[in-house]
N, C-alpha and C positions, 0 to 999 in steps of 0.2 A: 342683519343688513338692510340697509334701506335702498330701494330701488328708484330710479328716476321714472316718475309717471307724468307725461305731459297732459294738461288740463285744458279742455275747451268747453266752457260752460254756456249753456242756453241763456238767452237774454231774459227770458221770463219763464218761470215753471208753469206747466200745464196742470200742476197737481193741487194748486192753491184752493181751487173751488170744486175739487172732486167729490162726488156723493159716495162716500164709503159704504152706504147701506145698500148701494145698487152696483155692485161690482161683479161682472161676469167672471168666472175662474179663468185665468189664463188669457184673456183678451185685451187687457188694459196694461200699458208699459209705461215705466217711469221716463224721466228725462234724459237720462245718460246710460251709457254703457262703456265697459271697461274692453279694450281691444289690445291683443298682443299677437305679434307674429313670429313663426319659427322659420328661420332661413340660415343656411350654411352652418347648421349645427348648433343654433343657439336662439333663444328667445330675445326679441329686440322690438323695439318702437312701442313700448308700452303707453298706452294713452287713454283717456276718459273723454269720449266725445258725445255729441247729442245722439240720442237713439235714432236709428234709421237703417235704411236698406243697405245691403252690401252689393257690389257688382262682381259677379263670378263668371267664369267661362262655362259653357255647356259641357265642356270636357273636364270640369272639376271632378277630381277622382271620388270624392266623398258621395257625389251623386249616383255613381256607378258601382263602387265597390264597398260602400258602407263603413268607412273609417270615421265613424262619429261616435262621441261618448259625451255624457253630460252628468251633471249633479242637480239635486233639488234640495234647496234649504231656505231658512226663513230669518228674518229680522224682525223683531217686535219693539214695542214701546213699553216700558214699565208704567206704573201708575204716576210716577213723578214726571213723565214725559220723555225721559232719556230712550235713547235707541240701543238696542242690544242685539249682539249675534249669539247663536246657539251652537256650541261646539264646532266652531268653524275648522278647527285643525283635523278634525275627523273627516271632513269633507275634502279637505286638501289632500289627506292621504289616500282617501278611497279614489278620487278621480285619478290619480297616478295608478293606482292598481289597475283601474279600467283600462288606462293608457298602455300599461305593460301588456295586457291580455291583447289588445288590438294593435300591438306593434307602433304605437305611437310614443312621441317622446313625452318624458315626464315633465310637468310644469312646476317651477320652483315653489315650494310650499310657502315660503316666506312671502313671495311676491303674491301668491293667491290671496293670503290673509290681509296684506297690506292693501291690496286693490279692493277688497270687500269693504274695508274700514273707510277709504276714500270715496268709494262709490255710494256706499249706503249712507255715509255723513252728508254727501252732497244732495242726495235725494230722500233725506228722511222725513220731509214733508209728505211723502207718499206712503208712509206706514200708517195703517189704519190703527186708530187709538183703541178700538173695540178689543176686549179680550176674545181669543179664538181667531180673530183675523190677523193678518201679517203682510209684510213685504216679502213676497216670493222671490227667491233668488235662484236664478238658472246659469250656472257656469257651464260652458260646453266648448268642445274642440273638435275640429274638422279638417280632413286634409284639403290641401290647396293645390297640388299639382294639377297640371292641365295635360292630361293625356289618356288614352284608352289603353289599358294594359293592367293585368291583375299583379299589381307590385305594391310595395310599401312607398308612400308619398314622402318626398323629401321636404316638403313644406307644409306647415299647418297654421290654423287660427285659432286663438284661444279667445273666448268672449265671456263675459258676465253681463247678463241683462236682469232687469228686475221689474216687478209689477205687483200692486196691491191686490190681496185676494181675500175672500170670506172663506167660510167653511166648505170642504171639498165634497164630502159627502154628508149633507145635512140630515138624511134618513138612513135607517138600516138597510143593508143590502142582502139580497137573496143570492145563494151561489149555486152553480151547477158543477158537480164534480165531473171534470172531463175525461172521457174515455177513448178518445181518438186522437186529438191534437196534444202536442207537447210543447210547453214553455222553454225547457232547457234540459240537459242531459249533463252528467259529470264528463267533464272534458271539453265541454262546450263554452259558451260565453255567458252562462247564467250568472256567475259572480260579477260580470262587468255590467255597468249601466250603458249599454251601447244600443244605438237606435234599432238595429234589427231585432233585439228581444222583444220590443215593444211593438214594432210593425207586424211581427209574426203572430202577436196575440189579439190582433184586430178582427180577423175573420172568426176565431172560436167566440170572442166576445159578442160579435154580431149575431151569430148564430144562437148563442145562449139568450140573447136579448129577444130573438124572435120567438123563443120559447117561453118568455116571460121571466127570465132571470136577469139580475143585474150585473153579474159578474161571473168568472170561472173561479173554481177550486181546483187548482192544478196538481196532476199526479205526476209520478215519476214516468219517465219515457221508457222504461224496460218492462215493467209489470204492471204499470198503473194500479199501484198498491199504496206507495208512500205519498203522503201529502207534501207538497212542496211550498207553494204560495197561493194567495188569493187575489185575483185580479193582477194588479201592479204592486201588491204590498205583502210583506212578511204575514204570517198568520199565527195567531195564538188560540189556544182553548183552555177552558177551565174545566177539568174533569175531576169531580169530587172536590177536594180541598186543595189540588194542585194546578198549578198554571203550566201548561204544556206547549212547547213550540218545537218545530222541527230543527234539527241541527243542519248547518249550511251545507257543510260536505261537498262543495264544489259546483252545486247546480242552482243554489239558493244564494241571493243577494245578501251580503252581510249588512243589513240595514242598520243605520245610526239609530232610528227610532227604536228599532228592535233591541239594540244594545242598551239604549237609555231605559227601556221598560224593564229589562232584566236587572239592571243596577237599582232601579227603585223597588222592584220586588224583593231583591236580596236584602236592601237596607231595612225594609219592613217585615223581614223575617217571614216571608210568604213562600210556601213550597214552590220550587221551581223544577221543571223536569225538561232538559234539552236533549232530545233524542230523536230518532226515526218514529214517525208517527203514521200509522196506517189508517186507511179509510174505513177498513172493517172494524178497528178499534173505536172509531167515532160512533159507528152504527151500533155497536153493543153498549157503548157508554150511554148512548142516547136512549135505547130500549130499557136500560136500568134506570134511567132518570138522573144519570150523574152527569152528563153533558150540560154544564151550567151556562157556558159562554162561549162564543167564537168572535173573534174580531180581527181586522186588518190593523197593521201598524206601518205607517209611512210618514214621510215629511209632509205631504199635502194634506192628508186626512187627520193625522195623528192617530186617532182611533176610528175605524169604520165597523160599527157593530154588524153582526151578521144576524139576520132574522130567521134564516133557515138553510138547509143544505140538501139539495136534490143528489142522490146517488142511486143509479139504476132506476128501480121503480119505487124507492122509498124516499119520502120528503121528510127530514128531520126539523121539525119547527122548534126554535129554542125560545127560552123563557122571555118575557116582555123586559124592554130596557130597564124599567124602573125596579126591576128584581136583580139586576146585575151589579156587582159589587167591584169587580176588577178592572174591566175596560173602562167603566165610568171613572173610578179612582185614578186610573193612569192618566186618562186626559185631562182630568181636573188638576193632577199633581204638574203635568207638564205646562198647562196654560197658567197655573199659579206661578210657577217658577219664573216663567218668561215675563209675567206682569209684575213680578216682585212681591206678590201677596204671599207666596211661600219661599221660605228661605232656601237659597240654593246651596245644599251642603256639599255639592260634587264639584263645584268650580266650573260648571258648565256655560254661565252666562258670561259673554265678554262685552264690556261697554264699547260702543263703536267711537273710535277716536279718529276724526278726518282733520288733516292740516289744510283743508281747503274750507273757507268760509262759505257757509250756506247762503 
């Protein structure tokens, strides 16, 4: 199905003279954004307009009751200069899973993908050519009803904005295993990419920073025994000759980068174990010299190597990056597939096709 999207282009792009080597993450935005509104039970008024501010009421329900969800994805350029999307259909499905959990309307997946092609095609000049950098894409949805009262909104706005980014975590991160605060519990919103999950993580991260750590290693909220995520990412460990990652189980985000890693590992016949992982197991593996690697997996960072983990009074220092094979390989594999230097044997890379002349 082809949806009608109204186009309002800027007269002159701001990205033509951009210095891609000096881009702060998440602070530079492209020329255009896609916007669609949900009213009377349907999505309507699909449009691509110049990037700019919205005017909303102080009584906007999303500001008070948290009906907000988002996605994070990337567009890149291959070595031949063409623009590509990475597994866009997975993001279309996941944002609707988040919408379901937050009692928000689903967004048509075909329209989601069509809007991505049009928007990224129009703003392709903003895609950094350097491998490892990308055009970060942020689809999000929020309630638009204007009233105070805890209820499901009847109106919503769906937006896709973009901006060029360099590497998210250029250096390895140290983690503090959290024993007081909880990121998510089974039955909560841990599997949804909703704003409240991230807002609630800021104080623990701040306190960890004050203790000299970069991020949190989240444990379960019942026993503080089982590992969930690290910071805002899924987490992987290499124990002996096996790559281990926690099963999602209702409290952990079903990461698309996580799924990508698992498929690459399986294709390379590397041992994988997806199961509940305890913090004590990591302590024991480290004491035996079997904890070879730990790294976060997410769209922004792709791979965030972990330099060490603090649990109670024990600091588990991990081997230097140059001695790590799995995390380094996975990042190189994804970067290579995105640049076209490694053959995409999975059908993940989708060429950007825009009907609008850039």
